[in-house]
Backbone as a ProteinNet text record, in pm:
[ID]
protein_1_A
[PRIMARY]
XXXXXXXXXXXXXXXXXXXXXXXXXXXXXXXXXXXXXXXXXXXXXXXXXXXXXXXXXXXXXXXXXXXXXXXXXXXXXXXXXXXXXXXXXXXXXXXXXXXXXXXXXXXXXXXXXXXXXXXXXXXXXXXXXXXXXXXXXXXXXXXXXXXXXXXXXXXXXXXXXXXXXXXXXXXXXXXXXXXXXXXXXXXXXXXXXXXXXXXXXXXXXXXXXXXXXXXXXXXXXXXXXXXXXXXXXXXXXXXXXXXXXXXXXXXXXXXXXXXXXXXXXXXXXXXXXXXXXXXXXXXXXXXXXXXXXXXXXXXXX
[TERTIARY]
4614.5	4569.2	4408.8	4330	4188.1	4166.7	4055.8	4023.5	3875	3806.3	3662.1	3597.1	3481.8	3413.1	3279.5	3232	3092.4	3010	2885.7	2786.8	2668.1	2622	2506.7	2391.7	2293.6	2160.3	2055.1	2061.9	1958.2	2018.2	1984.7	2038.4	1932.7	1917.1	1825.2	1903.6	1839.4	1898.9	1900.7	1814.4	1806.5	1890.5	1915.6	1980.9	2031.1	2140.7	2191	2206.8	2170.6	2178.2	2290.3	2392.8	2497.4	2512.9	2589	2641.3	2785.8	2849.5	3000.3	3035.9	3128.4	3180	3328	3375.9	3516.3	3564.5	3676.8	3739	3875.5	3880.2	4008.4	4038.5	4151.7	4182.4	4187.8	4211.3	4241	4363.6	4346	4447.4	4430.5	4533.7	4530.5	4594.6	4646	4706.5	4606.3	4545.2	4433.4	4476.7	4383.4	4415.6	4317.8	4366.6	4287.6	4219.5	4100.1	4019.2	3954	3960.4	3891.4	3763.3	3659.9	3517.2	3489.8	3445.6	3415.2	3279	3184.2	3046.8	3006	2909.7	2854.1	2765.4	2755.1	2677.8	2643.2	2541.7	2502.8	2519.7	2591	2604.3	2543.3	2472.4	2420.2	2500	2557.4	2643.9	2556.5	2582.2	2493	2569	2703.5	2785.6	2924.3	2999.5	3132.3	3148.2	3273.1	3315	3436.1	3441.7	3552.5	3557.9	3664.7	3677.5	3706.6	3659.4	3697.4	3773.6	3894	3975.1	3951.3	3876.5	3840.6	3884.6	3971.5	4024.5	4103.7	4179.5	4256.4	4167.5	4051.5	3959.5	3904	3909	3860	3715.9	3634	3489.2	3449.1	3402.2	3373.4	3242	3234.1	3116.4	3070.5	2946.4	2902.4	2751.7	2679.6	2548.4	2430.3	2478.2	2380.7	2395.8	2490.9	2536	2490.2	2467.3	2453.6	2571.2	2642.4	2755.2	2733.7	2774.2	2758.1	2891	2904.7	3026.7	3002.1	3085.8	3074.6	3173.4	3143.8	3214.2	3350.9	3465.7	3599.1	3665.9	3583.2	3637.1	3740.1	3847.1	3948.3	3943.1	3911.1	3902.9	4003.9	4055.5	4134.2	4053.2	4049.9	3969.1	4061.5	4015.6	4088.4	3991.3	4038.8	3961.9	4025.9	3965.9	4016.8	3984.3	3881.1	3847.9	3852.2	3876.2	3867.1	3725	3710.4	3578.7	3533.7	3600.3	3563.2	3429.2	3359	3230.7	3136.8	3022.9	2940.3	2852.1	2819.5	2738.8	2644	2535	2437.6	2461	2470.8	2513.6	2405.8	2355	2271.8	2355.6	2353.4	2429.1	2348.3	2275.4	2188.2	2267.6	2201	2264.7	2274	2376.6	2397.3	2272.2	2202.5	2079.3	1979.1	1965.5	1873.8	1915	2052	2082.7	2068.7	2088.9	2055.9	1913.7	1829.3	1683.4	1640.7	1696.1	1669.9	1721.8	1851.4	1903.4	1806.8	1744.6	1671.4	1559.1	1510.3	1395.6	1434.4	1569.3	1615.9	1707.6	1781.7	1857.8	1885.3	1836.5	1819.4	1957.5	2053.4	2195.9	2280.4	2241.7	2331.3	2375.2	2500.6	2548.9	2634.1	2644.5	2724.3	2647.6	2686.2	2621.9	2689.7	2605.5	2663.9	2725.5	2720.6	2771.4	2834.3	2927.8	2993.4	2914	2840	2762.4	2661.6	2553.9	2448	2415	2355.2	2293.8	2160.9	2139	2007.6	1895	1779.9	1669.4	1630.3	1557.2	1511.1	1415.1	1335.2	1253.1	1336.5	1458.9	1535.6	1588.3	1626.3	1667.2	1569	1433.3	1326.9	1323.8	1325.1	1310.7	1436.5	1549.9	1673	1653.4	1606.3	1593.8	1477.9	1369.2	1266.4	1319.1	1407.1	1466.3	1552	1628.9	1711.3	1623.5	1504.7	1406	1363.3	1320.9	1271.6	1382.1	1502.7	1611.1	1643.7	1620.6	1646.9	1538.3	1414.2	1303.7	1274.7	1387.5	1357.6	1310.2	1345.1	1294.3	1135.9	1076.1	937.9	858.9	932.1	866.2	854.1	945.1	950.5	1038.7	1078.5	1164.4	1106.8	977.6	916.3	927.2	881.4	879.9	1022.4	1127.9	1258.7	1310.9	1287.5	1330	1276.9	1138.7	1069.3	1122	1148	1193.8	1331.3	1425.5	1553.2	1545.4	1464.4	1453.4	1395.9	1291.8	1235	1325.2	1404.6	1505.1	1614.9	1662.5	1764.8	1708.9	1588.9	1539.3	1527.4	1476.9	1471.8	1621.2	1720.9	1854.9	1914.3	1887.4	1932.7	1863.2	1744.7	1670.7	1747.7	1787	1857.1	1980.7	2058.9	2174.1	2159.5	2043.2	2014.1	1943.9	1925	1862.4	1955.5	1891.4	1973.9	2074	2194.8	2303.7	2321.5	2428.5	2455	2495.7	2466	2491.2	2641.5	2675.8	2811.5	2888.2	3020.5	3100.6	3214.2	3270.9	3393.9	3513.1	3642.2	3750.1	3770.2	3753.9	3775	3659.4	3533	3424.9	3446.1	3508.9	3539	3644.8	3744.6	3842.1	3777.1	3692.1	3615.3	3525.3	3459.8	3384	3462.7	3585.9	3668.4	3711.6	3734.4	3783.1	3666.9	3551.4	3429.4	3405	3420.5	3397.8	3494.9	3629.5	3724	3694.8	3644.3	3600.5	3483.5	3385.1	3261.7	3306.6	3390.9	3436.8	3502.8	3579.6	3659.3	3551.5	3452.8	3344.8	3262.7	3226.3	3149	3225.4	3350	3439.9	3447.2	3449.2	3447.7	3313.1	3200.3	3082	3053.9	3106.1	3101.5	3186.8	3296.1	3385.6	3331.4	3236.5	3191.8	3038.3	2976.2	2830.5	2754.3	2804.3	2729.7	2724.9	2826.4	2836.3	2914.3	2849.1	2908.6	2982	3079.9	3144.9	3044.1	3045	2970.4	3000	2894.2	2929.1	3052.8	3071.6	3180.9	3311.7	3302.6	3428.7	3455.5	3357.3	3382.6	3435	3380.9	3417.9	3578.6	3616.2	3743.2	3848.3	3793.6	3878	3906.9	3809.2	3833.4	3871.1	3894.7	3938.8	3832.8	3718.5	3627.3	3508	3424.1	3311.1	3213.6	3130.6	3022.1	2912.2	2894.9	2797.5	2839.4	2967.3	3016.3	3009.6	3046.2	3041.1	2899.8	2814.3	2666	2618.1	2652	2602.8	2670.1	2803	2859.2	2831.7	2801.8	2760.5	2630.4	2533.3	2404.5	2410.6	2494	2505.6	2561.7	2663.1	2732.2	2660.6	2597.7	2530.5	2385.4	2318.8	2177.8	2093.6	2160.3	2079	2164.4	2106.6	2187.4	2268.7	2355.3	2454	2364.1	2270.8	2186.5	2108.6	2055.3	1980.1	2076.5	2199.1	2290.9	2326.1	2352.2	2375.4	2251.9	2129.1	2009.6	2009.5	2040	2030.6	2141.1	2260.6	2359.2	2310	2246.7	2195.4	2086.8	1997.3	1885.8	1924.5	2020.6	2071.8	2148.5	2220.8	2293.3	2191	2081.3	1984	1908.8	1872.8	1804.9	1897.3	2018.9	2109.8	2129.8	2149.5	2159.5	2035.5	1921.3	1797	1782.4	1815.5	1806.9	1912	2017.2	2114.9	2084.1	1956.4	1920.5	1925.9	1961.7	1970.2	1836.3	1842.1	1722.3	1710.6	1815.5	1816.2	1799.8	1677.9	1652.6	1706.9	1693.7	1745.2	1898.9	1970.2	2118.8	2149.5	2076	2105.2	2071.9	1973.6	1941.5	2048.9	2104.8	2203.7	2339.1	2373.8	2489.6	2494.2	2370.3	2359.8	2337.8	2340	2334.9	2194	2088.8	1959.6	1948.3	1857.7	1841.5	1794.4	1694.7	1636.8	1566.1	1510.7	1441.6	1322.8	1239.2	1135.1	1175.4	1290.5	1340.4	1385.4	1442.7	1486.1	1373.2	1267	1147.4	1077.2	1062.1	990.1	1063	1198.9	1274.9	1272.5	1274.5	1267.4	1145	1031.2	889.1	883.2	933.2	920.8	994.8	1104	1190.5	1141.7	1121.2	1099	944.4	858.8	722.8	677.4	764.6	732.4	826.5	775.8	858.3	979.8	1083.1	1193.6	1167.4	1080	1043.7	965.2	890.5	800.2	892.4	998.7	1093.7	1163.3	1207.4	1275.1	1182.2	1051.4	954.3	922.7	931.1	902.8	1025	1131.2	1261.9	1277.2	1313.4	1351.4	1501.9	1587.3	1735.6	1785.9	1861.9	1923.9	2067.4	2121	2262.7	2362.7	2320	2405.7	2430.9	2342.6	2358.8	2493.9	2552.6	2687.5	2690.5	2811.8	2824.1	2800	2766.2	2731.4	2860.9	2865.5	2985.7	2950	3036.5	3013.2	3030.7	2979.8	3003.3	3144.6	3208.9	3357	3369	3479.5	3502.2	3656.1	3710.8	3856	3881.7	4001	4042.7	4014.8	3992	3960.5	4080.6	4087.1	4194.6	4173.1	4278.2	4261.2	4232.2	4144.1	4117	4189.4	4277.3	4364.1	4317.8
-4345.8	-4360.8	-4331.8	-4417.7	-4395.3	-4289	-4213.3	-4108.4	-4100.2	-4204.7	-4204.7	-4328.2	-4315.2	-4422.1	-4438.6	-4564.4	-4605.9	-4622	-4606.2	-4646.8	-4704.9	-4829.4	-4893.4	-4846	-4798.1	-4743.5	-4847.7	-4925.4	-5034.8	-5145.4	-5274.8	-5389.1	-5499.3	-5552.8	-5673.1	-5757.2	-5874.7	-5967.6	-5915.6	-5803.5	-5750.1	-5628.2	-5544.3	-5424.2	-5362.6	-5289	-5221	-5069.8	-4993.3	-4847.6	-4796.8	-4727.2	-4677.7	-4527.1	-4474.3	-4329.3	-4340.5	-4253.8	-4246.4	-4095.9	-4086.4	-3953.3	-3952.7	-3865.1	-3848.7	-3710.4	-3720.5	-3608.6	-3568.6	-3608.2	-3574.6	-3423.3	-3373.2	-3225.2	-3210.9	-3088.3	-3064.7	-3130.7	-3215.9	-3310.2	-3331.9	-3293.5	-3308.3	-3439	-3524.2	-3653.9	-3761.7	-3756.5	-3851.6	-3999	-4075.5	-4210.6	-4303.6	-4423.2	-4521	-4615	-4662.7	-4763.4	-4856	-4987.5	-5089.2	-5129.2	-5121.8	-5142.5	-5298.4	-5346	-5480.9	-5524.7	-5421.8	-5442	-5332.1	-5369.6	-5259.6	-5174.3	-5047	-4954.1	-4829.9	-4749.7	-4623.8	-4521.1	-4418.4	-4313.8	-4183.3	-4124	-3986.6	-3893.5	-3796.3	-3698	-3603.5	-3601.7	-3506.7	-3367.3	-3385.8	-3258.1	-3266.6	-3162.2	-3162.7	-3172.2	-3161.4	-3176.6	-3266.7	-3360.8	-3449.5	-3496.8	-3543	-3589.7	-3736.3	-3824.3	-3957.5	-3974.3	-4018.5	-4042.5	-4182.9	-4195.1	-4326.9	-4333.2	-4436.4	-4463.2	-4334.5	-4272.6	-4158.8	-4031.8	-4035.9	-3922.1	-3887.8	-3755.3	-3699	-3654.9	-3703.7	-3667.4	-3609.3	-3476.4	-3409.4	-3449.3	-3475.9	-3512.9	-3404	-3371.1	-3272.8	-3305.9	-3231.2	-3272.8	-3270.6	-3239.6	-3258.1	-3393	-3481.8	-3592.9	-3731.3	-3831.8	-3963.4	-4042.5	-4121.8	-4200.9	-4342.7	-4402.7	-4554.2	-4621.5	-4725.2	-4804.6	-4945.6	-5008.9	-5154.5	-5236	-5351.1	-5429.2	-5449.4	-5435.7	-5452.3	-5327.8	-5219	-5101.4	-5030.3	-4979.6	-4897.1	-4757.6	-4676.2	-4531	-4458.4	-4350.8	-4260.3	-4135.5	-4115.2	-3999.9	-3877.2	-3766.4	-3640.7	-3536.3	-3461	-3347	-3220.8	-3144.9	-3013.3	-2898.5	-2918.8	-2824.1	-2880	-2795.6	-2838	-2876.2	-2950.6	-2986.8	-3121.3	-3208.9	-3349.2	-3359.9	-3470.4	-3496.2	-3601.9	-3612.8	-3708.1	-3771.4	-3894.2	-3965.5	-4068	-4079	-4185.9	-4304.6	-4428.7	-4538	-4642	-4680.4	-4787.6	-4909	-5024.6	-5141.3	-5260.4	-5268.5	-5393.4	-5518.5	-5627.5	-5760.9	-5798.7	-5882.6	-5909.6	-5960	-6041.1	-6094.7	-5994.2	-5900.7	-5792.1	-5695.7	-5662.5	-5577.5	-5628.6	-5755	-5832.9	-5827.4	-5838.8	-5835.5	-5695	-5597.7	-5458.3	-5429.9	-5468.7	-5450.6	-5515.6	-5636.1	-5699.4	-5621.7	-5530.5	-5442.1	-5338.5	-5304.4	-5204.9	-5252.4	-5360.5	-5421.6	-5562.2	-5667.7	-5796	-5861.7	-5813.6	-5875.9	-5803.4	-5699.5	-5609.5	-5684.6	-5659.1	-5708.2	-5590.7	-5475.4	-5359.4	-5238.6	-5135.5	-4999.9	-4956.6	-4886.3	-4839.2	-4703.6	-4624.2	-4496.3	-4472.2	-4379.2	-4352.1	-4259	-4167	-4087.6	-3999.8	-3943.8	-3872.6	-3753	-3649.2	-3549.7	-3598.1	-3576.7	-3626.8	-3528.2	-3568.3	-3479	-3443.1	-3332.7	-3291.6	-3392.4	-3471.5	-3565.3	-3677.2	-3708.5	-3803.6	-3751.7	-3624.1	-3571	-3566.4	-3556.3	-3565.5	-3694.5	-3796	-3938.8	-3978.2	-3925.4	-3947.4	-3901.9	-3789.5	-3730.7	-3789.8	-3835.3	-3914.7	-4043.9	-4113.6	-4232.6	-4210.8	-4108.8	-4080.2	-4055.9	-3994.2	-3970.4	-4101.9	-4190.4	-4321.1	-4402.8	-4399.1	-4476.6	-4425.8	-4298.2	-4235.6	-4275.8	-4315.3	-4358.6	-4506	-4584.9	-4737.8	-4793.7	-4727.2	-4779.4	-4766	-4691.9	-4672.9	-4771.9	-4873.2	-4981.7	-4944.7	-4874.3	-4827.4	-4929.8	-5037.2	-5121.7	-5159.4	-5194.3	-5227.6	-5119.7	-5002.2	-4878.8	-4841.7	-4854.3	-4823.8	-4913.5	-5041.9	-5138.1	-5116.2	-5099.8	-5074.2	-4942.6	-4839.5	-4716.7	-4729.3	-4806.7	-4819.3	-4893.9	-4991.8	-5061.6	-4979.1	-4893.8	-4809.5	-4707.3	-4649.3	-4547.9	-4607.3	-4729.7	-4804.1	-4820.1	-4870.6	-4887.6	-4756.5	-4647	-4520.2	-4479.9	-4508	-4466.3	-4545.8	-4668.4	-4759.4	-4725.8	-4677.4	-4621.5	-4502.3	-4412.9	-4289.8	-4331.4	-4428.9	-4475.4	-4516.2	-4581.1	-4631.3	-4531.4	-4408.2	-4303.6	-4275.1	-4257.4	-4243.9	-4130.3	-4164.3	-4060.7	-4001.4	-3915.7	-3855.2	-3957.9	-3918.1	-4007.1	-4034.2	-4134.5	-4165.3	-4053.9	-4040.7	-3931.9	-3981	-3907.7	-3937.7	-3905.4	-3957.5	-3935.8	-3782.8	-3700.8	-3554.2	-3500.3	-3560.1	-3519.7	-3553	-3678.2	-3724.2	-3620.7	-3589.1	-3493.1	-3355.6	-3306.6	-3186.7	-3200.4	-3324.3	-3348.3	-3350.6	-3411.9	-3410.5	-3271.8	-3194	-3055	-2983.7	-2998.7	-2926.9	-2978.6	-3100.3	-3158	-3101.2	-3079.1	-3020.6	-2873.6	-2808.3	-2661.3	-2662.3	-2746.2	-2750.5	-2791.5	-2881.9	-2926.1	-2814.4	-2734.8	-2625.1	-2519.9	-2499.1	-2407.4	-2450	-2578.2	-2645.5	-2623.7	-2645.5	-2641.5	-2500.8	-2400.7	-2249.7	-2219.3	-2273.6	-2240.4	-2296.9	-2421.9	-2497	-2416.9	-2349	-2280.2	-2150.3	-2082.2	-1960.8	-1958.1	-2041.9	-2053.2	-1932.8	-1860.3	-1751.1	-1642.4	-1615.3	-1515.2	-1559.3	-1635.7	-1689.8	-1588.6	-1619	-1514.2	-1495.6	-1385.6	-1353	-1458.3	-1467.4	-1560.7	-1526.1	-1392.5	-1337.6	-1375	-1365.1	-1398.4	-1543.3	-1626.7	-1780.9	-1803	-1745.4	-1756.4	-1726	-1610	-1563.5	-1670.9	-1721.8	-1823.3	-1938.5	-1977.8	-2100.4	-2062.6	-1931.6	-1887.3	-1919.8	-1884.9	-1901.8	-1786.4	-1774.8	-1673.8	-1717.6	-1619.8	-1644.7	-1732.4	-1706.4	-1782	-1923.7	-1939.7	-2091.1	-2154.5	-2092.1	-2159	-2194.5	-2099	-2133.8	-2253.3	-2252.4	-2360	-2496.3	-2510.4	-2634.8	-2685	-2590	-2624.1	-2699.7	-2639	-2703.6	-2838.1	-2848.7	-2981.6	-3085.8	-3050.8	-3142.5	-3178.4	-3081.2	-3094.8	-3122	-3081.5	-3112.6	-2999.3	-2879.4	-2777.5	-2645	-2527.5	-2399.7	-2385.6	-2288.6	-2254.4	-2196.1	-2112.8	-2062.7	-2170.5	-2264.3	-2380.3	-2465.8	-2484.2	-2553.9	-2499.7	-2362.1	-2288.5	-2297.5	-2295.4	-2302.6	-2443.6	-2559.6	-2687.4	-2706.3	-2648.8	-2660.6	-2588.2	-2466.8	-2393.8	-2469.2	-2522.5	-2597.9	-2731	-2790.7	-2916.1	-2879.9	-2778.8	-2731	-2687.4	-2609.8	-2571.1	-2689.9	-2790.5	-2905.8	-2973	-2995	-3062.6	-2991.4	-2850.6	-2781.3	-2785.8	-2775.5	-2792.5	-2932.7	-3029.4	-3166.7	-3181.8	-3105.5	-3110.5	-3023.7	-2954.8	-2880.8	-2728.4	-2669.1	-2525.3	-2461.6	-2353.6	-2295.7	-2145	-2083.6	-1937.2	-1947.1	-1930.8	-1935.3	-1810.5	-1699.1	-1571.4	-1582.7	-1630.3	-1635.8	-1736.5	-1849.9	-1961.1	-1905.2	-1830.5	-1769.4	-1679.6	-1595.4	-1511.3	-1582.6	-1675.8	-1760	-1831	-1875.5	-1945.4	-1852.3	-1722.8	-1631.1	-1582.6	-1618.9	-1552.4	-1410.1	-1343.4	-1202.1	-1177.7	-1266.7	-1250.3	-1375.5	-1392.6	-1514	-1550.5	-1444.4	-1468.4	-1532.6	-1485.2	-1534.8	-1686.8	-1709.7	-1842.5	-1931.4	-1887.7	-1980.5	-2014.7	-1914.2	-1932.7	-2034.4	-2020	-2106.7	-2249.5	-2257.2	-2388.6	-2462.5	-2389.8	-2453.4	-2496.2	-2425	-2458.4	-2589.4	-2606.6	-2724.4	-2843.7	-2822.9	-2941.7	-2952.9	-2868.5	-2881.1	-2872.6	-2813.3	-2786.5	-2666.2	-2591.2	-2479	-2525.8	-2444.6	-2488.5	-2524.6	-2463.2	-2500.1	-2629.8	-2654.8	-2775.6	-2899.7	-2888.9	-2997.4	-3021.4	-2930.9	-2949.5	-3014.7	-2977.3	-3040.5	-3176.1	-3222.3	-3355.4	-3460.7	-3394.2	-3476	-3506.3	-3631.1	-3671.1	-3706	-3611.4	-3624	-3752.4	-3822.8	-3949	-3925.9	-4018.6	-4002	-3998.9	-4051.3	-4050.1	-3926.5	-3820.2	-3689	-3636.6	-3591.1	-3537	-3397.9	-3351.4	-3216	-3122.5	-2994	-2882.5	-2837.5	-2825.8	-2772.8	-2638.3	-2538.8	-2395	-2380.8	-2283.6	-2256.8	-2219.9	-2279.1	-2246.7	-2115.1	-2039.3	-1901.6	-1910.4	-2022	-2024.3	-2000.2	-1957.3	-1945.5	-2070.1	-2044	-2149.4	-2234.9	-2368.2	-2440.6	-2502.1	-2544.5	-2611.8	-2757.1	-2802.2	-2951.7	-3016.6	-3109	-3176.3	-3316.9
3695	3825.7	3824.6	3890.9	3901.6	4001.8	3964.7	4062.2	4064.1	4047.3	4051.1	4131.2	4173.2	4253.9	4197.1	4204.9	4175.7	4298	4279.8	4376.5	4320	4349.7	4304.1	4367.5	4280.3	4340.2	4329.7	4235.8	4208.8	4128.1	4165.7	4091.5	4093.3	3978	3956.3	3850.5	3818.5	3729.3	3583.8	3561	3424.9	3395.6	3504.7	3488.4	3621	3613.8	3727.5	3704.6	3798.7	3799.5	3891.3	3837.2	3913.9	3902.8	3997.6	3985.1	3997	3909.2	3913.9	3949.3	4039.5	4070.1	4043.8	3974.5	3928.1	3998.6	4062	4131.9	4059.6	3928.4	3859.2	3843.2	3870.4	3845.6	3692.3	3655.6	3505.4	3467.4	3359.5	3315.5	3171.5	3090.8	2943.7	2905.3	2999.5	2960.2	2993.5	3100.9	3133.4	3175.9	3183.1	3215.7	3134.7	3112.5	3041.8	3120.5	3075.1	3145.7	3045.2	3087.4	2996.4	3063.6	2986	3035.6	3038.7	3150.8	3165.3	3124.8	3102.4	3059.2	2975.6	2884.3	2798.5	2886.3	2868.5	2940.5	2878.5	2933.5	2890.2	2998.7	2976.9	3074.7	3033.9	3135.5	3121.7	3207.3	3141.9	3221.2	3296	3431.9	3513.2	3538.2	3548.6	3581.2	3527.8	3512	3466.1	3311	3275.2	3136	3135.9	3038.5	3009.2	2874.5	2828.9	2695.2	2691.6	2604.3	2586.2	2456.2	2465.1	2343.7	2298	2181.6	2120.5	1987.9	1965.3	1825.8	1774.7	1869.6	1845.2	1812.3	1846.1	1828.8	1965.7	1989.3	2121.2	2107.3	2194.5	2198.9	2336.7	2331	2457	2510.3	2635.6	2703.6	2806.4	2816.2	2904.5	2938.9	3015	3053	2949.8	2824.4	2713.1	2644.3	2689.2	2603.7	2682	2592	2641.9	2577.4	2657.5	2616.3	2609.1	2498.5	2475.2	2480.8	2560.6	2583.4	2559.1	2467.8	2445.6	2528.8	2569.2	2653.1	2593	2675.6	2617	2563.3	2546.8	2488.1	2585.2	2541.7	2609.2	2572.3	2669.9	2649.9	2732.8	2682.5	2764.4	2807.8	2933.3	2975.8	3015.1	2962.3	2980.7	3041.3	3138	3197.9	3156	3064.2	3018.9	3123.3	3208.3	3313	3455.2	3556.1	3695.4	3728.1	3838.8	3899.2	3887.4	3814.3	3803.4	3726.4	3752.9	3671.9	3755.2	3721.2	3778.3	3661.7	3661.8	3563.1	3631.2	3549.2	3593	3489.4	3534.4	3443.2	3450.8	3325.5	3316.2	3254.9	3329.7	3284	3270.8	3152.3	3130.3	3130.5	3174.6	3170.3	3021.2	2985.2	2840.9	2772.1	2829.1	2766.9	2748.9	2848.8	2839.9	2719.6	2706.1	2609.2	2469.9	2446.3	2315.3	2290.4	2388.1	2362.8	2320.8	2387.7	2344.1	2201.9	2170.1	2032.5	1933.1	1960.6	1866.4	1803.4	1884.1	1839	1735.3	1739.4	1636.5	1525.5	1554.3	1458.4	1508.4	1441.8	1482.2	1485.6	1410.1	1410.3	1505	1567.3	1652.1	1782.4	1814.1	1941.4	2016.1	1947.5	2006.8	1967.5	2045.9	2020.6	1890.6	1801.1	1674.1	1677.4	1780.1	1806.2	1937.9	1949.9	2073.6	2178.4	2117.2	2196.7	2101.4	2170.9	2109.6	2195.1	2143.6	2225.1	2275.4	2408.9	2462.1	2455.8	2405.2	2411.4	2552	2565.6	2695.3	2770.6	2685	2744.7	2817.4	2762.3	2820.1	2960.4	2964	3091.4	3199.9	3159.5	3251.6	3317.2	3226.1	3272.5	3360.6	3321.6	3396.3	3542.3	3570.3	3701.7	3765.8	3711.9	3769.6	3817.1	3736.7	3781.7	3909.6	3917.9	4028.9	4153.6	4132.1	4245.3	4291	4203.4	4246.9	4316.4	4270.3	4324.8	4467.4	4494.6	4622.6	4724.4	4667.2	4756.5	4762.9	4727.2	4718.4	4851.5	4975.1	5099.5	5102.4	5020.9	5025.6	4928.9	4885.9	4805.2	4653.8	4602.4	4461.3	4364.6	4417.7	4340.2	4207.6	4200.1	4071.2	3968.5	4020.8	3933.1	3897.1	3980.7	3952.4	3841.2	3848.1	3758.5	3614.6	3618.8	3495.6	3424.8	3507.4	3448.2	3390.5	3456.1	3416.2	3270.6	3261.5	3134.9	3021.8	3060.9	2966.3	2918.1	3009.1	2971.3	2883.8	2926.3	2853.4	2697.1	2682.7	2543.2	2467.4	2530.8	2463	2421.6	2501.2	2473.7	2356.4	2356.2	2243.4	2109.8	2128.3	2008.4	1963.4	2050.4	2017.6	1944.7	1989.9	1937.2	1788.9	1759.3	1625.2	1539.9	1591.7	1512.5	1383	1269.2	1141.9	1162.7	1140.9	1145	996.6	991.3	862.2	756.5	629.4	512.3	509.7	429	414.4	336.2	373.2	317.5	233.9	149.6	79.9	174.9	128.9	217.2	249.3	139.3	169.5	259.9	232.9	327.3	476.3	491.7	624.3	693.3	617.8	673	713.1	626	660.2	784.9	787.4	902.8	1038.5	1032.5	1151	1182.5	1089.7	1124.2	1186.2	1133.2	1183.9	1325	1355.5	1486.7	1588.9	1541.7	1631.1	1667	1574.4	1585.3	1692.3	1672.7	1759.5	1909.1	1916.6	2043.9	2125.4	2053.7	2124.1	2164.5	2089.5	2117.5	2238.5	2238.6	2346.1	2482.6	2468.6	2593.5	2641.7	2556.2	2588.3	2656.4	2606.6	2657.1	2793.8	2815	2951.3	3047.3	3006.9	3100	3131.7	3043.5	3080.2	3061.1	3135.1	3121.4	3168.7	3280.7	3326.8	3213	3154.9	3048.4	2929.2	2846.3	2733.9	2634.2	2561.7	2469.7	2361.6	2290.7	2172.6	2059.5	1970.3	1852.6	1784.7	1763.1	1693.3	1763	1887.6	1974.1	1963	1967.1	1948.1	1808.9	1713.1	1580.2	1558.9	1621.6	1608.5	1677.8	1794.1	1868.7	1782.9	1692.6	1609.3	1455.6	1439.3	1305	1189.9	1212.4	1113.6	1121.5	1029	1039.4	1141.5	1180.6	1271.2	1198.7	1069.3	1003.8	986.2	953.9	937.4	1071.8	1175	1314.8	1345.8	1332.2	1362.7	1285.1	1158.1	1062.8	1103.9	1123.3	1150.5	1302	1382.8	1520.4	1519.3	1455.4	1443.9	1372.2	1270.3	1202	1285.6	1374.9	1459	1587.7	1653.3	1784.5	1774	1664.2	1647.6	1705.8	1751.6	1802.4	1782	1809	1777.9	1904.5	1885.7	2006.7	2125	2097	2205.8	2277.9	2190	2261.7	2343.2	2299.4	2371.8	2506.7	2507	2630.5	2730.8	2665	2748.2	2806.6	2735.8	2785.6	2898.5	2887.5	2993.2	3121.9	3102.5	3226.1	3294.9	3215.8	3280.4	3347	3287.4	3348	3487.1	3487.9	3604.9	3713.6	3662	3750.6	3826.7	3742.9	3801.8	3902.2	3870.6	3955.5	4082.8	4082.2	4204.5	4294.9	4225.6	4310.1	4372.6	4304.5	4363.5	4468.7	4475.9	4579.4	4698.8	4693.3	4801	4797.8	4685.5	4670.8	4699.7	4780	4821.6	4777.2	4738.1	4700.7	4546.9	4501.7	4353.4	4284.8	4348.3	4296.4	4272.3	4365.5	4345.9	4239.9	4235.7	4143.8	4005	3979.2	3853.3	3814.6	3896.2	3855	3830.8	3902	3894.2	3747.8	3704.7	3588.5	3452.8	3478.1	3363.3	3333.6	3419.4	3380.7	3426.6	3365.4	3396.4	3539.7	3570.7	3710.4	3745.2	3856.9	3902.1	3807.1	3763.8	3676.3	3540.8	3490.5	3364.2	3373.4	3486.3	3522.7	3535.2	3617.6	3635.3	3506.9	3427.4	3293	3204.8	3189.4	3112	3181	3306.6	3376.2	3364.2	3368.8	3350.3	3208.1	3120	2968	2941	3003.2	2977.3	3056.8	3185.7	3283.7	3317	3270.1	3303.8	3444.4	3525.5	3667	3711.8	3811.9	3853.4	3934.8	3951.9	4027.2	4167.6	4232.7	4371.5	4372.4	4265.5	4257.3	4230.9	4156.1	4131.9	4267.1	4336.7	4457.9	4563.5	4563.8	4656.4	4637.1	4508	4475.9	4507.4	4524.1	4538.5	4679.5	4704.3	4840.5	4841.7	4886.9	4865.7	4910.9	4833.6	4855	4901.1	4970.7	5025.2	4906.5	4789.1	4674.5	4600.3	4642.2	4564.1	4567.1	4454	4448.2	4505.3	4550.6	4594.7	4490.9	4534.2	4443.5	4382.8	4247.9	4176.5	4130.6	4149.3	4104.1	3956.6	3891.2	3753.2	3728.1	3631.2	3614.7	3546.1	3584.2	3524.4	3482.2	3466.4	3434.8	3284.1	3247.7	3114.8	3031.5	2899.2	2817.6	2766.2	2804.2	2768.5	2624.4	2561.5	2431.9	2449.2	2375.8	2379.3	2269.7	2314.5	2220.7	2188.6
[MASK]
+++++++++++++++++++++++++++++++++++++++++++++++++++++++++++++++++++++++++++++++++++++++++++++++++++++++++++++++++++++++++++++++++++++++++++++++++++++++++++++++++++++++++++++++++++++++++++++++++++++++++++++++++++++++++++++++++++++++++++++++++++++++++++++++++++++++++++++++++++++++++++++++++++++++++++++

């Protein structure tokens, strides 16, 4: 049963920009969906898993998802709260033209998802700001930014991945990925006060050293950097949804105080929290504010 809705924010002959809101409850069975067009999704809030070729991939606000036309995915929600995504859907001709710059024979995305750099997150929110102000004559800028962001994301998809592995190496890699996905899920569920590294390691039956090492190998950043990215993504979303109490927001997201929150925010986004909020012109498409989850950690199957 479908429990999500789309809204188109911008549409041209070259590309469409959409937002998706999913209201699914916690559900380990999920639902299947066949995609009618190739697309790239940037997760704004929530946590969910895509079951692709019998492999489960966890999606959260640090991730960019790549979907090829005709693909069938099963979506599973291990935590309450649903999710929201921004979707770039280039026209077929546009996508082939972008592919040509990175692999002239390509017709499909080569990966299912990647970790998004902070610079991608900045452009993402700038695009949403422009889409919210389209009535002020920003169509040209919105379309160009859509195409530029799409190009940057395709380049990210074609970034060199890990070297080829033997069969035993592939089995080890799959086991490592399952460990990392359980830890990511635990961190999303307890963002305000994450478990200690030793507690996370005990949860997945390995040493703290081993967990730290395989997490960085699989995610491309340390566990502490991952937690910081989740907090900053949540902070930006709350501010763009109209949050005014910076002190309460800082405490809710696990910062020591407002000063600690402001310094971290400026370092990542290049602007203070109140400055980001002042630049934003809230659009009617903005999703509702989701609180930080404190529920028990479920198992990701």
